[in-house]
Phi, psi and omega in degrees: 000137180234130179268118181272318185224134173236116187230130176284143179240141177277126184271000184303324182249015182231101184299319181294323177293324176295318178297315179298321179296314179295319180299311181292320179296323179292321177292328177298329178296330177281313185287328180231068185300138179291149177242123355285156180295150180295145180289325178240122180300137177269185182299318180295322178297317181292320178296315180297316179298321179296314181296316179299316180296313184291326182272341181075016180290137177259120181268122179230155177295142183280130174258166181300326183288344181282347183241024186295334180260006183277120183275326182214142178231123181250122179239113181263000000 
């Protein structure tokens, strides 16, 4: 697979893109937890916990062996 174009999109006028942005940001709170952790969970924390609970996904720390086939990693 070859990526020809990568283009950022403004979510101000796109409701579905805003929902996707909040969803991904909430999961990022689980995968990249802030230090120190918040004393009171915020909306993104609660959304992420809900998604994890409903999907049954097990969140584990990433080891080097889990990304051996990954050619590129983009962290925004």
